[in-house]
N, C-alpha and C positions, 0 to 999 in steps of 0.2 A: 712318353713314348716306348713301344715295345722291342726289346732285344733280346737276340735269342737265336737259336738256330731254327732254318726253314723245316717243317716238316719233310719225312722223305718217306715216300712208302717203299714198303718192305714187300716187293713181289718175291714170291718164292716159285718160280719157273726152273724145274729141273734142266737138265742137260737134252733130252729127246724131245723138248719142245722147240730148240732152237736147232737141234739138226734134221728138222724137215727145210726150213730157210738152208740152212749147210749143203743138203742133199741138191736142193733147186738150181745154187750157184754154182756148184762142182759140175754138173750136168751142163749148163749151160755154158760155162768155160770150157768142159771136155767138147760139147759138139762146135763151138765155135773153135777150136784149134783143130779139128778134125776136117771142117768145111776148107777153112781158110789153107791149109795142109793142100787138100784136091784142088783146090786154085790156083795157088802157085805149083803143082806137078803140072797140070794142064797148059799153066802159061810158057812154063818150061818145055813142056814136049810140042805143042803148037802156037809161036808166039805171035802169029795173024792171026788164026783163027777161035782163039782161047774165048774171046767176045760169044761169039755165032754159038758155038757148044752151050755155052752158059745162059745164053737166050734161049736156046733150046730145054734147056734143062727148067728155067723160070718157068717157060708154058703150063706145061701140067702142075705145075705146083701155085702157079697165080689161081689157075681154073679151079682148082681144087680148094684154096683157101676162099674164093669165091661163093662155090656152094656152099663149103662148111658155114661161111660166116650169116647165108641165107637162114639155112638150117635152124643155126644156132639164135637168130632173130624170131624165128616163127613158134622155138619152144619158150623162151625169154617172157615170163608174167607183162603184159601192157602195161603201159604209164597210163593211167587215167587222172581226168583234171579232180582236182582235191576238194572242189566246190561241192560233187556230185557224191563224194566218199565220208567225207565227217565234216557238216557245216561249222561244225564248234572247232575244230581246226584250222580251219579256213579264215574264221573272225579273230583268233589267238595269231595266227600269220600275221593279219590285217595289221594289228595292233602293233608288233613286234617291229615289221617294214615302216610304220607311223614314226614310231620314236626315233628309228633312223634317219630319217627325214625324206623317206623314201616314199615311193608309191608303187605299188604293184598289182592289178587288177586280178578276181579272183579266178577268172578264166585264165590265167597264165601262171598260174600254183600249180602244180601237180604230185599225183600219187604215185611213189615207185612200188611199192607194195616190196617193200626187200625183205620183210620179212619169212613172204612165201618164196622165194626164191631159193634152191639149194642152197648150203654153203660147203663149201671146202672144194 
């Protein structure tokens, strides 16, 4: 029986790589506080009609998100069936799935093309 310490990976990432995450969280929190403060101001000023004002504001926001998502999906590479893309990969995926005791037909296996998508 082996005893000893588990191998710990020594990842040397500088603080700069963590700064991007911190900036994103800071911006999300700041934006949330700003929007909630606007909500409270509107509720305090107009307690009966605040929901109507936010409904009016939500219409252009929802429509712009709808059209942006349509634009985004037209520019994202399409997902294709894996059997037409790489038959060897499809065969190895079938073997792996059978070892797990499952069955997935090849026409239900898809090639995402994640390497072709822009990163970042």
